[in-house]
C-alpha positions as a Markdown table, in Angstrom:
| # | Residue | x | y | z |
|---|---|---|---|---|
| 1 | Unk | 159.1 | 214.5 | 128.2 |
| 2 | Unk | 160.9 | 217.1 | 130.2 |
| 3 | Unk | 162.0 | 219.0 | 127.1 |
| 4 | Unk | 158.5 | 218.9 | 125.7 |
| 5 | Unk | 157.0 | 220.2 | 128.9 |
| 6 | Unk | 159.5 | 223.1 | 129.1 |
| 7 | Unk | 158.9 | 223.9 | 125.4 |
| 8 | Unk | 155.1 | 224.1 | 126.1 |
| 9 | Unk | 155.6 | 226.3 | 129.1 |
| 10 | Unk | 158.3 | 228.6 | 127.7 |
| 11 | Unk | 158.4 | 228.2 | 124.0 |
| 12 | Unk | 162.2 | 228.2 | 124.3 |
| 13 | Unk | 164.3 | 225.5 | 122.6 |
| 14 | Unk | 167.3 | 226.9 | 124.5 |
| 15 | Unk | 165.8 | 226.5 | 127.9 |
| 16 | Unk | 164.7 | 223.0 | 127.1 |
| 17 | Unk | 168.1 | 222.2 | 125.9 |
| 18 | Unk | 169.7 | 223.3 | 129.2 |
| 19 | Unk | 167.3 | 221.1 | 131.1 |
| 20 | Unk | 168.3 | 218.0 | 129.3 |
| 21 | Unk | 171.8 | 219.0 | 128.5 |
| 22 | Unk | 171.6 | 218.8 | 124.8 |
| 23 | Unk | 171.7 | 221.4 | 121.9 |
| 24 | Unk | 168.8 | 223.6 | 121.0 |
| 25 | Unk | 168.9 | 222.1 | 117.5 |
| 26 | Unk | 168.5 | 218.6 | 118.8 |
| 27 | Unk | 165.6 | 219.7 | 121.0 |
| 28 | Unk | 163.9 | 221.3 | 118.0 |
| 29 | Unk | 164.4 | 218.1 | 115.9 |
| 30 | Unk | 163.2 | 215.6 | 118.5 |
| 31 | Unk | 161.0 | 217.4 | 121.0 |
| 32 | Unk | 159.6 | 220.4 | 119.2 |
| 33 | Unk | 156.5 | 218.9 | 117.6 |
| 34 | Unk | 153.8 | 221.3 | 118.7 |
| 35 | Unk | 150.3 | 221.2 | 117.6 |
| 36 | Unk | 149.1 | 224.6 | 116.1 |
| 37 | Unk | 146.9 | 225.3 | 119.1 |
| 38 | Unk | 150.0 | 224.8 | 121.4 |
| 39 | Unk | 151.9 | 227.5 | 119.6 |
| 40 | Unk | 148.9 | 229.9 | 119.7 |
| 41 | Unk | 148.5 | 229.3 | 123.5 |
| 42 | Unk | 152.2 | 230.1 | 124.1 |
| 43 | Unk | 152.0 | 233.3 | 122.1 |
| 44 | Unk | 148.8 | 234.4 | 123.9 |
| 45 | Unk | 150.3 | 233.7 | 127.3 |
| 46 | Unk | 153.4 | 235.7 | 126.4 |
| 47 | Unk | 151.3 | 238.6 | 125.1 |
| 48 | Unk | 149.2 | 238.6 | 128.3 |
| 49 | Unk | 152.4 | 238.8 | 130.4 |
| 50 | Unk | 153.6 | 241.8 | 128.4 |
| 51 | Unk | 150.2 | 243.6 | 128.7 |
| 52 | Unk | 150.0 | 242.9 | 132.4 |
| 53 | Unk | 153.5 | 244.4 | 133.0 |
| 54 | Unk | 152.7 | 247.6 | 131.0 |
């Protein structure tokens, strides 16, 4: 659950792998099952952060 939570918050397999001390490839295989709306929400959040910083 920790890896899934981090993936949903950051979209980063690498950060999730650090949290559970595993490889990014293993995280992608086992924890990276996002619904399409989750991916869109992460992308929108990142874009909003970029626009706010500009």
